[in-house]
C-alpha beads as a LAMMPS data file, in Angstrom:
LAMMPS data file: protein, C-alpha beads

70 atoms
69 bonds

1 atom types
1 bond types

-500.0 500.0 xlo xhi
-500.0 500.0 ylo yhi
-500.0 500.0 zlo zhi

Masses

1 110.0

Atoms # bond

1 1 1 -222.082 -92.679 5.285
2 1 1 -223.136 -95.953 6.640
3 1 1 -221.278 -99.065 7.866
4 1 1 -219.270 -100.676 5.039
5 1 1 -220.204 -104.450 4.458
6 1 1 -217.467 -107.052 5.686
7 1 1 -216.383 -107.715 2.121
8 1 1 -215.315 -104.019 1.676
9 1 1 -213.562 -103.636 4.900
10 1 1 -209.560 -103.716 5.105
11 1 1 -208.051 -107.325 5.426
12 1 1 -204.793 -108.128 7.355
13 1 1 -204.565 -111.861 6.506
14 1 1 -200.893 -112.070 8.172
15 1 1 -202.337 -110.477 11.203
16 1 1 -199.310 -108.379 11.687
17 1 1 -200.338 -105.092 9.610
18 1 1 -197.602 -105.555 7.019
19 1 1 -200.157 -105.258 4.426
20 1 1 -202.022 -101.922 5.859
21 1 1 -201.642 -98.395 5.379
22 1 1 -202.615 -95.953 7.814
23 1 1 -203.449 -92.261 7.293
24 1 1 -204.356 -89.645 9.816
25 1 1 -206.868 -87.106 9.410
26 1 1 -207.121 -83.687 11.199
27 1 1 -205.365 -83.465 14.609
28 1 1 -206.483 -81.704 17.804
29 1 1 -210.198 -81.789 18.751
30 1 1 -211.682 -81.893 22.194
31 1 1 -208.637 -82.255 24.331
32 1 1 -205.421 -80.002 24.035
33 1 1 -203.281 -82.704 22.272
34 1 1 -202.188 -83.663 18.718
35 1 1 -204.186 -86.872 18.593
36 1 1 -205.704 -87.487 14.982
37 1 1 -209.525 -87.117 14.943
38 1 1 -209.617 -89.929 12.149
39 1 1 -207.527 -92.771 11.124
40 1 1 -208.034 -94.187 7.740
41 1 1 -207.064 -97.944 7.269
42 1 1 -206.210 -98.990 3.652
43 1 1 -205.297 -102.651 2.725
44 1 1 -203.064 -103.879 -0.302
45 1 1 -206.247 -104.268 -2.512
46 1 1 -207.583 -100.527 -1.844
47 1 1 -210.195 -101.499 0.816
48 1 1 -210.531 -98.855 3.178
49 1 1 -212.270 -97.836 6.637
50 1 1 -212.170 -94.630 8.446
51 1 1 -212.238 -94.880 12.276
52 1 1 -213.149 -91.783 14.527
53 1 1 -213.371 -91.352 18.225
54 1 1 -216.445 -92.787 19.857
55 1 1 -219.079 -90.156 20.918
56 1 1 -221.998 -90.436 23.284
57 1 1 -224.041 -87.075 23.417
58 1 1 -221.289 -85.154 21.470
59 1 1 -218.530 -86.052 24.122
60 1 1 -215.830 -88.336 23.268
61 1 1 -215.999 -91.708 25.365
62 1 1 -213.278 -93.904 26.410
63 1 1 -214.607 -97.551 26.301
64 1 1 -213.722 -99.993 29.124
65 1 1 -211.205 -102.780 28.276
66 1 1 -212.928 -105.875 27.123
67 1 1 -211.273 -107.654 30.005
68 1 1 -214.046 -105.777 32.065
69 1 1 -217.043 -107.026 30.069
70 1 1 -218.426 -109.868 31.417

Bonds

1 1 1 2
2 1 2 3
3 1 3 4
4 1 4 5
5 1 5 6
6 1 6 7
7 1 7 8
8 1 8 9
9 1 9 10
10 1 10 11
11 1 11 12
12 1 12 13
13 1 13 14
14 1 14 15
15 1 15 16
16 1 16 17
17 1 17 18
18 1 18 19
19 1 19 20
20 1 20 21
21 1 21 22
22 1 22 23
23 1 23 24
24 1 24 25
25 1 25 26
26 1 26 27
27 1 27 28
28 1 28 29
29 1 29 30
30 1 30 31
31 1 31 32
32 1 32 33
33 1 33 34
34 1 34 35
35 1 35 36
36 1 36 37
37 1 37 38
38 1 38 39
39 1 39 40
40 1 40 41
41 1 41 42
42 1 42 43
43 1 43 44
44 1 44 45
45 1 45 46
46 1 46 47
47 1 47 48
48 1 48 49
49 1 49 50
50 1 50 51
51 1 51 52
52 1 52 53
53 1 53 54
54 1 54 55
55 1 55 56
56 1 56 57
57 1 57 58
58 1 58 59
59 1 59 60
60 1 60 61
61 1 61 62
62 1 62 63
63 1 63 64
64 1 64 65
65 1 65 66
66 1 66 67
67 1 67 68
68 1 68 69
69 1 69 70
């Protein structure tokens, strides 16, 4: 599966999430917690995207805050 074109990605015209639906996938994973390993976002028109943890070399990576990019 590849990257979805911008026209197929979920939209939130109000910017407040009211038109979006979130579904969690399998829980658990690399750490002893109950965090979802995938989150599917679906908008009112049925466009969807699946978000998964960022991995580098098979390990989950927590990116720095954009405040530190610079």
